[in-house]
C-alpha positions as CSV (number, residue, x, y, z in Angstrom):
1,M,-153.8,-52.8,73.6
2,P,-156.3,-53.9,76.3
3,A,-157.4,-51.5,79.0
4,P,-155.7,-51.9,82.4
5,P,-157.8,-53.8,85.0
6,R,-159.9,-51.6,87.2
7,E,-160.5,-52.2,90.9
8,K,-163.9,-53.7,91.4
9,Q,-166.2,-51.5,93.4
10,P,-169.9,-51.8,94.2
11,L,-172.1,-49.4,92.2
12,F,-173.5,-48.1,95.5
13,D,-170.1,-47.1,96.7
14,L,-169.3,-45.3,93.4
15,S,-172.5,-43.4,93.5
16,R,-171.8,-42.1,97.0
17,R,-168.5,-40.5,95.6
18,Q,-170.3,-38.9,92.7
19,Q,-169.8,-35.1,92.6
20,L,-172.6,-32.9,91.6
21,Q,-172.0,-30.1,89.1
22,Y,-174.5,-27.5,87.9
23,A,-174.7,-26.0,84.4
24,H,-176.9,-23.1,83.2
25,N,-177.7,-21.9,79.7
26,V,-175.7,-24.8,78.1
27,R,-176.5,-26.3,74.7
28,G,-175.8,-30.0,74.2
29,L,-177.1,-33.5,73.9
30,L,-179.2,-35.3,76.6
31,F,-179.5,-39.0,76.0
32,G,-180.5,-42.0,78.0
33,F,-182.9,-44.9,78.5
34,W,-185.7,-46.1,80.7
35,S,-185.7,-49.6,82.3
36,P,-188.5,-51.3,84.2
37,G,-188.2,-52.0,87.9
38,C,-187.3,-55.7,87.3
39,S,-184.0,-54.6,85.8
40,N,-182.7,-53.1,89.0
41,G,-179.5,-54.8,90.1
42,F,-178.1,-55.3,86.6
43,S,-179.2,-52.0,85.1
44,V,-180.7,-48.8,86.4
45,A,-184.4,-49.0,87.0
46,G,-186.3,-45.9,85.8
47,F,-184.6,-43.2,83.8
48,H,-180.8,-43.1,83.3
49,L,-179.7,-39.9,81.6
50,H,-176.4,-38.5,80.5
51,F,-175.5,-35.1,79.0
52,I,-172.6,-33.8,76.9
53,S,-172.3,-30.1,76.0
54,D,-171.8,-29.0,72.4
55,D,-168.3,-27.8,73.2
56,R,-167.5,-31.0,75.1
57,T,-166.5,-29.1,78.3
58,A,-169.4,-30.4,80.5
59,G,-171.2,-33.7,80.8
60,G,-172.0,-36.7,82.9
61,H,-174.9,-38.3,84.7
62,V,-178.1,-36.1,84.9
63,T,-180.2,-36.0,88.0
64,G,-182.5,-33.2,86.9
65,F,-182.9,-30.6,84.2
66,E,-185.0,-27.9,82.6
67,A,-184.9,-27.4,78.9
68,W,-186.2,-25.0,76.2
69,D,-186.0,-25.1,72.4
70,V,-185.9,-28.9,72.5
71,K,-185.8,-31.5,69.7
72,L,-187.1,-34.9,71.1
73,S,-186.5,-38.3,69.6
74,A,-187.4,-41.6,71.1
75,G,-187.4,-45.3,70.2
76,V,-188.8,-48.5,71.6
77,L,-186.7,-51.6,72.0
78,K,-188.5,-55.0,72.0
79,D,-185.4,-56.9,73.1
80,Y,-183.2,-56.4,76.1
81,V,-180.0,-58.5,76.1
82,V,-177.9,-58.8,79.2
83,E,-174.4,-60.2,78.9
84,L,-173.3,-61.5,82.2
85,P,-169.6,-61.7,83.2
86,Q,-167.9,-65.1,82.8
87,D,-165.1,-64.5,85.3
88,E,-164.4,-66.5,88.4
89,D,-165.9,-63.9,90.8
90,F,-169.2,-64.0,89.0
91,L,-169.4,-67.8,88.3
92,E,-168.6,-68.7,91.9
93,V,-170.7,-66.1,93.7
94,L,-172.8,-67.3,96.6
95,I,-176.4,-66.7,95.7
96,R,-178.5,-65.2,98.5
97,S,-181.9,-63.8,98.9
98,Y,-182.5,-60.1,98.8
99,E,-183.2,-60.2,102.6
100,E,-180.0,-62.1,103.3
101,D,-178.0,-59.7,101.2
102,Q,-179.3,-56.7,103.0
103,N,-178.1,-58.0,106.4
104,L,-174.5,-58.4,105.4
105,P,-171.9,-56.1,106.9
């Protein structure tokens, strides 16, 4: 069964409603990725981290952390594939410069 359609909201608007939560002395998995500045707009430039606690009661986006007794793993990707939407909203969008886009109401 397909997921119900979601109301389209700009990422900036969603981030403004994000609620901060703090956790202390919690064990879990921190995972994420780093993207170069040129990916901003279709990805998150810089580090983008998530956390899930071992007991699955806490988790979400991570904006800062301190850690002890850590096991670190990393990998390097040589390919970065972006699949763009093929819906009408995307295919018929008016392409503007960054400066023009910033001046819109």
